[in-house]
C-alpha positions in Angstrom: 4.6 -19.3 -3.2 2.1 -18.5 -0.1 3.4 -17.6 3.4 1.8 -19.0 6.3 -0.1 -15.9 7.8 0.6 -12.4 8.1 1.8 -13.1 11.6 4.6 -15.4 10.6 7.6 -13.2 10.0 10.1 -14.0 7.6 13.7 -14.8 9.2 15.8 -11.7 9.7 19.1 -13.5 9.2 20.1 -15.8 6.7 23.8 -14.6 7.4 26.4 -17.1 9.0 27.7 -13.9 11.1 30.2 -13.6 14.1 31.4 -10.2 15.3 35.2 -10.7 15.6 38.6 -9.5 15.4 41.0 -8.5 12.7 44.1 -10.7 12.4 47.7 -9.3 11.6 48.2 -11.8 8.5 49.9 -10.2 5.5 48.3 -10.0 2.3 49.0 -12.7 -0.4 49.9 -11.8 -3.9 48.2 -14.6 -5.9 47.6 -14.2 -9.4 44.4 -12.7 -10.7 41.5 -15.2 -12.0 40.0 -13.5 -15.0 38.5 -17.2 -15.7 36.4 -17.3 -12.5 32.9 -16.5 -13.6 29.9 -14.7 -11.6 26.7 -16.2 -11.0 25.5 -17.7 -14.3 26.0 -15.3 -17.4 24.6 -12.5 -15.1 27.0 -9.5 -14.6 29.5 -9.2 -11.6 27.9 -6.8 -9.3 30.2 -3.6 -9.7 32.6 -2.8 -7.0 31.0 0.5 -6.3 27.6 -1.0 -5.6 29.0 -3.3 -3.0 31.1 -0.6 -1.4 27.6 1.3 -1.2 25.9 -1.8 0.5 28.7 -2.1 3.2 28.6 1.8 4.0 25.1 1.5 4.4 25.4 -1.2 6.8 28.0 0.5 8.8 25.5 3.5 9.0 23.2 1.4 10.9 25.6 -0.3 13.4 27.0 1.0 16.7 30.7 0.6 17.2 31.9 -3.1 16.9 33.1 -5.8 14.7 30.7 -8.0 12.5 32.3 -11.5 10.6 30.0 -12.8 7.8 30.8 -16.5 6.6 30.3 -17.7 3.2 28.6 -20.8 2.9 30.3 -24.3 2.2 29.7 -26.8 -0.3 26.8 -29.3 0.3 27.7 -32.9 0.8 26.2 -34.4 -2.2 26.0 -37.9 -0.5 23.5 -36.3 2.1 21.7 -34.3 -0.9 22.5 -36.1 -4.1 19.7 -34.1 -5.8 21.1 -31.0 -4.9 23.7 -28.5 -6.5 26.6 -28.5 -4.4 27.0 -24.9 -3.5 24.8 -21.7 -3.2 26.3 -18.9 -1.5 25.4 -17.4 1.7 22.7 -14.7 0.8 24.4 -11.9 3.2 27.9 -12.7 2.2 27.0 -12.7 -1.6 24.9 -9.0 -0.8 28.3 -7.4 0.8 30.9 -9.1 -1.5 29.7 -10.4 -4.5 31.7 -13.5 -4.6 30.8 -17.1 -4.8 33.7 -18.5 -3.1 33.3 -21.1 -0.5 35.2 -21.3 3.1 35.6 -17.2 3.2 34.8 -14.5 5.8 34.1 -11.0 5.5 35.1 -9.1 8.5 33.5 -5.3 9.1 34.9 -3.2 11.5 32.7 0.0 12.6 34.9 2.5 14.9 33.4 4.7 17.6 34.6 7.6 15.0 35.8 7.4 11.4 35.2 5.4 8.5 34.5 1.8 8.9 37.0 -0.8 7.4 36.3 -4.3 6.0 38.8 -7.2 5.1 38.1 -10.3 3.6 39.8 -13.7 4.0 39.5 -16.1 1.1 41.3 -19.8 0.7 44.4 -19.9 -1.2 44.2 -21.2 -4.6 44.9 -25.2 -5.2 45.5 -26.8 -8.1 44.3 -30.2 -7.3 41.3 -29.1 -6.2 40.7 -26.7 -9.0 41.0 -29.8 -11.3 38.1 -31.1 -9.9 36.1 -28.1 -9.2 37.2 -25.5 -11.6 38.9 -22.3 -11.1 38.5 -20.6 -7.8 39.1 -16.9 -6.8 41.9 -16.5 -4.2 43.5 -13.4 -2.5 45.2 -11.1 -4.8 44.2 -8.4 -7.2 41.3 -9.8 -8.7 39.3 -10.1 -5.6 40.3 -6.7 -5.0 39.0 -4.9 -8.0 35.7 -7.3 -7.7 34.5 -6.4 -4.2 36.5 -3.1 -3.5 37.6 -4.6 -0.4 41.6 -3.2 -0.3 42.8 -6.1 2.2 42.3 -9.7 1.1 44.3 -12.3 3.3 44.3 -15.9 3.2 41.9 -17.7 5.4 44.3 -20.6 6.4 43.9 -20.6 10.3 41.8 -17.7 10.6 39.1 -19.6 13.0 41.8 -20.7 15.2 43.3 -17.5 15.8 39.8 -15.5 16.3 39.0 -18.2 19.1 42.8 -17.4 20.6 42.0 -13.8 20.5 38.6 -13.8 22.0 40.0 -15.8 25.1 42.4 -13.2 25.5 40.0 -10.3 25.4 41.6 -8.7 22.8 40.1 -5.1 21.7 37.6 -5.3 24.6 37.3 -1.9 25.0 37.6 -0.6 21.8 34.9 -3.3 20.1 32.9 -4.3 22.9 30.0 -5.1 20.8 30.2 -8.2 18.6 27.4 -8.8 16.0 26.3 -12.5 15.8 23.5 -14.5 13.8 20.5 -14.7 16.1 18.9 -18.3 15.9 21.8 -19.6 13.5 24.5 -22.0 14.8 27.2 -23.5 12.6 30.1 -25.8 13.2 32.3 -22.7 12.3 30.6 -20.4 14.7 29.5 -22.5 17.7 33.3 -22.2 19.7 33.4 -18.2 18.4 30.0 -17.9 20.0 30.7 -19.4 23.2 34.0 -17.4 23.8 32.1 -14.5 23.0 29.5 -14.7 25.7 32.0 -15.3 28.1 34.1 -12.2 27.2 31.5 -9.9 28.7 30.9 -8.4 25.0 27.5 -7.1 24.1 26.1 -9.4 21.5 23.7 -8.1 18.4 22.0 -9.6 15.5 23.9 -8.4 12.3 20.8 -9.9 10.5 18.3 -7.3 11.5 20.1 -4.1 9.8 21.2 -6.3 6.8 17.6 -7.2 6.5 16.6 -3.7 6.6 18.7 -2.9 3.9 17.7 -5.9 1.7 14.1 -4.9 1.9 14.8 -2.2 -0.5 16.2 -3.1 -3.8 18.9 -1.4 -5.3 19.1 -1.2 -9.3 21.5 -4.3 -9.4 19.0 -6.0 -7.7 16.0 -5.2 -9.4 17.6 -5.9 -12.8 18.2 -9.2 -11.7 15.0 -9.7 -10.5 13.4 -8.3 -13.7 15.0 -10.9 -15.3 14.2 -13.9 -13.0 10.5 -12.6 -13.4 10.5 -12.4 -17.3 12.0 -16.1 -17.5 9.2 -17.0 -15.2 6.6 -15.5 -17.1 7.8 -17.3 -20.3 7.8 -20.6 -18.6 4.1 -20.1 -17.3 3.2 -19.2 -21.0 4.8 -22.6 -22.1 3.2 -24.5 -19.4 -0.3 -23.3 -20.3 0.4 -24.3 -23.9 1.6 -27.9 -23.1 -0.8 -28.6 -20.5 -3.2 -31.3 -21.5 -5.4 -34.2 -19.9 -3.4 -37.4 -19.1 -0.1 -35.4 -18.6 1.4 -35.7 -15.3 2.4 -32.9 -13.0 6.0 -33.6 -13.2 6.0 -33.1 -17.1 4.7 -29.6 -16.8 7.4 -29.0 -14.1 9.8 -30.4 -16.6 8.4 -27.6 -19.1 9.0 -24.9 -16.7 12.3 -25.9 -15.6 13.6 -26.4 -18.8 12.5 -22.9 -19.7 14.4 -21.5 -16.7 17.8 -23.3 -17.4 17.4 -22.5 -21.3 17.1 -18.7 -20.4 20.0 -18.5 -17.9 18.4 -19.3 -14.7 21.1 -21.1 -12.3 18.6 -22.7 -10.2 14.8 -23.0 -9.1 14.0 -20.5 -6.2 12.3 -23.0 -4.8 10.6 -26.4 -5.6 8.3 -26.1 -8.6 4.7 -26.3 -7.0 2.2 -28.1 -9.7 -1.0 -29.2 -8.0 -3.8 -30.4 -10.2 -7.2 -31.7 -9.1 -7.1 -32.3 -5.3 -3.5 -31.2 -5.3 -4.6 -27.7 -6.1 -5.6 -26.9 -2.7 -2.6 -28.4 -1.1 -0.4 -25.0 -0.5 3.0 -26.3 -1.1 2.5 -29.4 -3.0 5.9 -30.0 -4.9 5.7 -34.0 -5.2 4.1 -33.3 -8.6 3.7 -37.1 -9.5 -0.2 -37.2 -10.4 -1.7 -37.7 -13.6 -4.0 -34.6 -14.5 -7.6 -35.4 -15.7 -10.0 -33.8 -17.8 -11.9 -30.9 -16.1 -9.1 -30.3 -13.6 -7.5 -26.9 -12.7 -4.0 -26.9 -12.0 -2.1 -24.4 -10.0 1.4 -23.8 -11.0 3.5 -21.9 -8.7 7.0 -21.4 -9.6 10.2 -19.2 -9.7 13.5 -19.1 -11.5 16.4 -17.8 -9.8 18.7 -15.3 -11.9 22.0 -14.0 -10.5 20.9 -14.9 -6.8 17.4 -13.2 -7.0 14.3 -15.2 -7.3 10.9 -14.7 -9.1 7.6 -16.1 -7.7 4.7 -16.1 -10.1 1.6 -18.2 -9.5 -1.0 -19.3 -12.5 -3.9 -21.3 -12.2 -5.5 -22.9 -15.6 -7.6 -25.4 -16.8 -5.7 -28.4 -17.9 -8.0 -28.9 -21.1 -7.7 -25.1 -22.0 -11.3 -24.4 -21.1 -12.8 -23.0 -17.7 -16.1 -24.5 -16.4 -18.6 -21.8 -15.6 -18.1 -23.0 -11.8 -14.1 -22.4 -11.9 -14.7 -19.1 -13.9 -16.8 -17.8 -11.2 -14.2 -18.3 -8.3 -11.4 -17.5 -10.6 -13.0 -14.3 -11.4 -13.4 -13.4 -7.6 -9.7 -14.3 -6.8 -8.5 -12.2 -9.8 -10.7 -9.3 -8.8 -9.4 -9.3 -5.2 -5.8 -9.3 -6.4 -6.5 -6.1 -8.8 -8.1 -4.5 -6.2 -5.2 -4.8 -3.6 -2.7 -4.4 -6.5 -4.5 -0.9 -7.3 -3.7 0.0 -3.8 -0.1 -0.4 -3.5 1.8 2.7 -2.8 4.5 4.1 -0.6 3.2 4.7 3.0 0.5 1.7 3.1 1.4 -1.4 5.2 1.1 -4.9 4.3 -1.4 -5.5 7.1 -3.7 -2.8 5.2 -3.5 -4.4 1.9 -4.4 -7.8 3.3 -7.5 -6.2 5.1 -8.4 -4.8 1.6 -8.1 -8.4 0.3 -10.1 -9.9 2.7 -12.8 -7.3 2.9 -13.1 -7.2 -0.9 -13.4 -11.2 -1.1 -16.3 -11.2 1.9 -18.2 -8.4 0.2 -18.3 -10.3 -3.4 -18.7 -13.7 -2.2 -22.4 -13.7 -3.4 -22.9 -17.2 -2.0 -20.1 -18.7 -4.1 -18.6 -20.5 -1.2 -22.0 -21.8 0.4 -22.9 -20.4 3.7 -19.7 -18.9 4.4 -17.9 -16.0 2.6 -15.1 -17.3 0.5 -12.4 -15.1 2.4 -12.8 -18.2 5.0 -11.3 -20.3 2.3 -8.4 -17.8 1.9 -6.0 -19.9 4.1 -2.7 -18.0 3.8 -1.1 -14.7 3.8 -1.6 -12.4 1.2 1.9 -12.0 0.2 5.5 -11.6 0.9 8.8 -9.9 0.4 10.6 -11.1 -2.7 14.5 -10.7 -3.4 17.3 -13.4 -2.7 14.9 -15.6 -0.8 11.6 -16.4 -2.0 10.2 -15.6 1.6 12.9 -12.6 1.6 14.0 -10.8 4.9 12.1 -7.7 6.0 9.7 -6.3 8.6 6.4 -6.6 7.6 5.1 -3.9 9.9 7.3 -1.5 7.9 5.5 0.7 5.5 6.2 0.4 1.7 8.8 2.1 0.3 10.2 2.8 -3.1 12.2 0.0 -4.3 10.6 -2.8 -2.2 9.2 -5.8 -4.1 6.3 -8.0 -2.5 4.0 -10.6 -4.0 0.4 -10.3 -4.0 -1.2 -13.7 -4.1 -4.9 -14.2 -2.8 -6.4 -17.7 -3.4 -9.3 -19.9 -2.4 -9.1 -23.5 -1.7 -12.2 -25.6 -1.7 -11.0 -29.0 -0.9 -14.5 -30.7 -1.1 -14.8 -29.6 -4.9 -11.1 -30.5 -5.5 -11.1 -26.5 -6.4 -8.0 -24.8 -5.6 -7.1 -21.3 -7.2 -4.0 -18.8 -6.4 -3.0 -16.1 -8.6 0.3 -14.4 -7.9 2.3 -11.5 -9.2 5.5 -9.9 -8.2 5.1 -5.9 -7.6 7.5 -3.3 -7.3 6.5 0.0 -5.2 7.5 3.0 -7.0 7.8 6.6 -6.0 3.9 7.6 -7.3 2.6 4.0 -6.9 3.7 0.5 -8.3 4.7 -1.3 -11.1 3.5 -4.8 -11.8 6.9 -6.7 -12.9 5.3 -10.2 -13.7 2.8 -9.2 -16.8 4.7 -11.8 -19.2 2.1 -14.5 -18.3 -1.9 -13.9 -19.0 -4.2 -14.2 -16.1 -7.5 -13.1 -17.3 -9.6 -16.0 -18.2 -10.1 -14.8 -21.9 -6.0 -14.4 -22.3 -5.5 -17.9 -20.6 -7.9 -19.5 -22.9 -6.5 -17.9 -26.2 -2.8 -19.0 -25.4 -3.9 -22.3 -24.4 -5.2 -22.5 -28.0 -2.1 -21.3 -29.5 -0.2 -24.3 -31.4 3.3 -23.0 -31.1 5.0 -24.4 -28.3 8.6 -24.4 -27.3 8.8 -28.1 -26.6 5.2 -29.9 -27.0 2.0 -28.6 -27.7 -1.6 -29.7 -26.2 
């Protein structure tokens, strides 16, 4: 999924955070909830991994207090086609929990180890009869998160506000970590109180982004599965495509594969753009009837265990590239290969973009008329990938092992209704790179051969 340009930076914080104060509330001994599931059928994040993430965040902070709030259920009257809940990424990254209405408080003292306290809503039988079991304060929450203090959340926000007004712990914890550019009904009053209390305010999103851009083993396992599912969906879309089919029918094939293979949701609205829609970068209406001779750009990503893939393939609806389509396609593919071959620790994203544009410019050979074809490469080369499709992270930071990014050159010739984008998900390794999205063919020969295959999951061409 293309981002606008190299200069457009991914948002550094998706957290709902406000540096805050520990409240003297006694823990509650609620019953454990072995029946409350983790995200989809993916395994729980091990508590030791969560403890390591929180410890790494403490290492990046000045002395102070951070508070991160969970997401709330969405109003289905306002978003009727949405699912009612997806956890805040940073809250999930640090706790592994999907419980709405919760808070994570993290204390970084001047000396000694940091301390975390988790606040969860207490269980409610009436509510659970509608929504299913929820995790409340108790031993199960302690076991899952590795946080030893888990307390009920009732009255938490009011007590925080009162203590901020009173200037509690101002000398010990003068720095408060707040979200930058993100204001919610839950944090607005607390932000105002913090600003009026002579505290130093910092963005917790920046250090969290620094951590999240390098993936740990749990994150990589989930990304691999999301990408594997997406590759299968791309293959099935190729086999199902035919003239006369609507874009939304192809979208249905893709998303059937996602859900049938265990993905909870799409990582972003599926892009299925054929003919004139192939040159619209974020075309997601998917209503057009595909015609003989069209190319279709399928830019999709399954989300598995809160991690999303992002894989794009472009293929002919009738199963065979024309000579013109093939020539443009092979230039895009060769550009992508040249960039991917250059990926290694220490190189920068800006350098990779220069390599892409230089290669495309030097190998245009009149394919795009008087202009070189890089003029029609109108978006950035790629982006970080993780919990968000355009994941957090500094694009000026050199590549390191454990980073995952997309590489997606494209050429868009609107006068010809000819758009081509090829996108793969690439892991930076110690000695180079690994392409994670090899499950979907991308050579002309590989695509055409697959599209001749009569063995389809849903419906064949």
